[in-house]
C-alpha positions as CSV (number, residue, x, y, z in Angstrom):
1,M,0.0,0.0,0.0
2,R,3.0,2.3,0.2
3,E,2.3,3.9,-3.2
4,F,-1.0,5.2,-1.8
5,D,0.5,6.4,1.5
6,G,0.4,10.2,1.8
7,V,-1.7,13.3,1.2
8,W,-3.6,13.9,-2.0
9,S,-5.2,17.0,-3.4
10,L,-8.3,16.9,-5.7
11,E,-7.4,17.9,-9.3
12,G,-10.6,17.1,-11.1
13,V,-13.9,15.1,-11.1
14,E,-15.7,13.2,-13.8
15,A,-19.2,12.8,-12.4
16,N,-22.3,11.0,-13.5
17,G,-25.2,12.4,-11.5
18,A,-23.0,13.3,-8.6
19,I,-22.2,16.8,-7.4
20,A,-18.5,17.5,-7.6
21,P,-16.8,19.1,-4.6
22,K,-15.0,22.4,-5.0
23,S,-11.9,21.0,-3.4
24,A,-10.8,18.0,-1.4
25,V,-7.8,16.7,0.5
26,Y,-7.6,12.9,0.8
27,T,-5.1,11.3,3.2
28,L,-4.3,7.6,3.1
29,L,-1.8,6.2,5.7
30,E,-0.6,2.7,6.3
31,D,-0.7,1.6,9.9
32,G,0.4,-2.0,10.1
33,P,-2.4,-4.1,8.6
34,D,-4.8,-1.2,8.6
35,L,-5.6,1.7,6.3
36,V,-6.2,5.0,8.0
37,A,-8.2,7.4,5.8
38,H,-9.2,11.0,6.2
39,L,-11.1,13.2,3.7
40,R,-11.7,17.0,4.0
41,W,-13.8,18.5,1.2
42,R,-15.7,21.7,0.4
43,P,-19.0,20.8,-1.3
44,A,-20.6,22.9,-4.1
45,S,-22.5,24.7,-1.4
46,G,-22.4,24.7,2.4
47,P,-19.5,24.4,4.9
48,V,-16.4,22.3,4.7
49,Q,-16.9,18.7,5.8
50,Q,-14.6,16.0,7.1
51,T,-14.7,12.3,7.7
52,G,-12.2,9.7,8.7
53,Y,-12.0,6.0,9.4
54,R,-9.7,3.0,10.0
55,V,-10.2,-0.2,8.2
56,R,-8.4,-3.6,8.3
57,L,-7.4,-4.6,4.7
58,D,-8.4,-8.3,5.0
59,G,-11.8,-8.2,3.2
60,N,-13.8,-8.7,6.4
61,R,-16.6,-6.4,7.5
62,R,-16.2,-4.7,10.9
63,E,-18.5,-2.2,12.7
64,L,-17.7,1.4,12.4
65,P,-17.0,2.6,15.9
66,G,-19.7,4.9,17.3
67,V,-22.1,4.3,14.5
68,D,-24.8,1.7,14.9
69,G,-25.6,-0.5,12.0
70,V,-22.7,0.6,9.8
71,E,-19.8,-1.6,8.8
72,L,-16.6,-1.2,6.8
73,S,-14.5,-3.6,4.8
74,G,-11.3,-3.1,2.9
75,E,-9.1,-5.3,0.7
76,W,-6.6,-5.4,-2.2
77,V,-7.8,-6.9,-5.5
78,D,-5.3,-6.9,-8.4
79,D,-3.4,-3.9,-7.1
80,V,-6.6,-1.9,-6.6
81,L,-7.6,-0.8,-3.1
82,H,-11.3,-1.4,-2.4
83,T,-13.3,-0.1,0.5
84,S,-17.0,-0.6,1.1
85,V,-19.5,0.8,3.5
86,F,-22.6,-1.3,4.6
87,A,-25.6,0.2,6.4
88,N,-28.0,-2.2,8.0
89,D,-26.4,-5.0,6.0
90,V,-26.8,-3.3,2.7
91,R,-23.8,-2.0,0.7
92,V,-24.4,1.8,0.4
93,S,-21.1,2.9,-1.1
94,H,-18.0,1.5,-2.6
95,S,-14.8,3.2,-3.7
96,E,-11.6,1.9,-5.4
97,C,-8.3,3.7,-5.8
98,R,-5.2,3.3,-7.9
99,V,-2.3,5.4,-8.9
100,I,-2.4,6.0,-12.7
101,E,0.7,8.0,-13.6
102,N,3.0,10.8,-12.5
103,D,1.8,10.9,-8.9
104,R,-1.8,10.9,-9.9
105,M,-4.5,8.7,-8.2
106,S,-8.0,8.0,-9.4
107,V,-10.7,7.2,-6.9
108,L,-13.9,5.6,-8.3
109,Q,-16.8,6.2,-5.9
110,Q,-20.2,4.5,-6.3
111,H,-23.2,5.2,-4.1
112,F,-26.0,2.7,-4.1
113,D,-29.6,3.5,-3.0
114,A,-33.2,2.6,-4.0
115,E,-33.0,4.9,-7.1
116,G,-29.9,3.2,-8.5
117,T,-26.2,3.9,-8.6
118,I,-24.4,7.3,-8.7
119,S,-20.8,7.2,-9.6
120,S,-17.9,9.6,-10.0
121,T,-14.2,9.4,-10.7
122,Q,-12.0,11.8,-8.7
123,I,-8.4,12.5,-9.8
124,Y,-6.0,13.5,-7.1
125,R,-2.4,14.6,-7.3
126,R,0.2,13.7,-4.6
127,S,0.8,16.7,-2.4
128,A,2.7,17.6,0.8
129,V,1.9,19.0,4.2
130,K,3.2,22.1,6.0
131,Q,2.5,24.3,9.0
132,V,2.6,28.1,8.7
133,L,3.3,30.4,11.6
134,V,2.3,34.1,11.1
135,Y,3.4,36.9,13.5
136,R,2.5,40.6,13.6
137,R,5.2,43.0,12.3
138,D,3.4,46.0,13.8
139,L,4.3,44.8,17.3
140,K,8.1,45.1,16.6
141,M,8.9,42.1,18.8
142,R,12.4,41.0,19.5
143,K,13.7,38.1,17.4
144,G,13.7,35.9,20.5
145,K,10.1,36.9,21.3
146,I,9.0,36.1,17.8
147,A,10.7,32.7,18.0
148,A,9.0,32.0,21.4
149,Q,5.6,33.1,20.2
150,C,5.9,31.0,17.0
151,A,6.9,28.0,19.1
152,H,3.8,28.5,21.3
153,G,1.7,28.5,18.2
154,A,3.2,25.3,16.7
155,M,2.5,23.5,19.9
156,A,-0.9,25.0,20.6
157,V,-2.4,23.6,17.4
158,F,-1.7,20.1,18.8
159,F,-2.1,20.5,22.5
160,R,-5.4,22.4,22.4
161,R,-6.9,19.3,20.7
162,Q,-6.2,17.3,23.9
163,P,-9.6,16.2,25.4
164,K,-10.3,17.9,28.7
165,T,-11.4,14.5,30.1
166,R,-7.9,13.1,29.8
167,P,-5.7,12.9,32.9
168,V,-3.2,15.8,33.1
169,N,-0.2,13.4,32.9
170,H,-1.6,11.7,29.8
171,L,-1.2,13.1,26.3
172,D,-3.7,11.8,23.7
173,V,-4.1,14.2,20.8
174,P,-6.5,13.3,18.0
175,L,-5.0,14.0,14.6
176,D,-6.7,14.6,11.3
177,G,-5.2,13.1,8.2
178,P,-2.7,15.8,7.2
179,M,-1.6,16.2,10.8
180,A,-0.9,12.5,11.1
181,A,1.1,12.6,7.9
182,W,3.1,15.6,9.1
183,V,4.2,14.1,12.3
184,R,5.5,11.0,10.4
185,R,7.7,13.1,8.1
186,S,9.8,16.2,8.2
187,F,7.7,18.7,10.2
188,A,7.9,21.4,7.4
189,K,7.2,24.9,8.9
190,I,7.1,28.3,7.2
191,V,7.2,31.6,9.2
192,L,5.4,34.7,7.7
193,S,4.4,38.1,9.0
194,V,1.4,40.4,8.7
195,E,0.9,44.1,9.4
196,S,-1.9,44.1,12.0
197,E,-4.0,42.2,14.5
198,D,-7.0,42.4,12.0
199,D,-4.9,40.5,9.4
200,L,-4.0,37.9,12.1
201,L,-7.6,37.3,13.0
202,T,-8.7,37.2,9.3
203,I,-6.2,34.3,8.7
204,H,-7.5,32.5,11.8
205,S,-11.1,32.9,10.7
206,A,-10.3,31.6,7.2
207,A,-8.5,28.6,8.6
208,Q,-11.4,27.8,10.9
209,E,-13.9,28.0,8.0
210,A,-11.7,25.7,5.9
211,G,-11.6,23.1,8.7
212,I,-7.8,23.4,9.0
213,P,-6.3,23.1,12.6
214,C,-5.2,26.5,13.8
215,A,-4.5,28.5,17.0
216,V,-4.1,32.1,18.0
217,I,-1.5,32.9,20.7
218,T,-2.2,35.7,23.2
219,D,0.9,36.8,25.1
220,S,0.4,37.8,28.7
221,G,2.4,41.0,28.3
222,R,4.8,40.4,31.2
223,T,8.0,41.0,29.2
224,E,6.7,43.2,26.4
225,F,3.5,45.1,25.6
226,K,3.5,47.0,28.9
227,G,1.4,44.3,30.7
228,V,-1.4,44.3,28.2
229,P,-2.4,40.8,26.9
230,T,-1.7,40.9,23.1
231,R,-2.4,38.6,20.2
232,T,0.9,37.9,18.6
233,V,0.9,34.8,16.4
234,V,-1.5,32.5,14.5
235,A,-0.5,29.0,13.6
236,I,-2.2,27.3,10.6
237,G,-1.9,23.6,10.0
238,P,-0.4,21.2,9.6
239,G,-2.4,21.0,6.4
240,E,-2.1,20.2,2.7
241,I,-0.1,22.9,1.0
242,S,-2.7,24.2,-1.4
243,E,-5.4,24.6,1.3
244,I,-2.8,26.5,3.4
245,D,-1.7,28.6,0.5
246,A,-5.3,29.6,-0.2
247,I,-5.1,31.5,3.1
248,T,-1.5,32.6,3.6
249,G,0.0,32.4,0.1
250,P,0.5,35.1,-2.5
251,E,-3.2,35.0,-3.4
252,G,-4.3,34.4,0.1
253,V,-6.9,36.3,2.3
254,V,-4.3,38.9,3.5
255,A,-0.9,40.2,2.4
256,T,1.9,38.2,4.0
257,K,5.7,38.5,3.9
258,L,8.4,36.0,4.5
259,A,10.1,36.5,7.9
């Protein structure tokens, strides 16, 4: 399965009766005998949606945790990855994936219901994951202060996902697909700057709307800012590079500069 392992960005859709999403990021990760999958997509209308699952690739059906009456199965057939969803013992959807050429992957999805079958073929390109840390230039922070605030942001994106019900001495952080891929690889980070607090908050809001993990850091003001709590940094991601660049890149929601 290693050729499928990684993060993929939607490039195009051939649909037959199906509504194509505006964009999608599909993560497939190998975890021993299991496939861990995560999909984040923006539909033609409405908010961004996400779903994820783990499936054992042995062809056997197993209950989907937390969902009554729904089972998953997965298997390899002639170098094609098949996954199926069953609701109340009836197959309701089926998808198969394969890399076609030049780091492209096709995903055939079929949805079964009483009215028939709806199918679509989605083409994804292999992509990468990064985290972007954005600080405020207008605060004129010392270089060491900037480094510390960016470090806070990089950690907060993860640690704020820790369920409050967990013991204080136990770390159990749920990761979406791109986050899980990022922690297994090179931890790519980019540091940018913006001109104002409004720009910082605009980036944060855009990331929240896109369903990308993010965090704003508010400094207590004990060493700078004359004791006034001050928003200093926003951390975006880890996320797929094109969904991050749509917010902080050259054509993003606000003007940014390389630090």
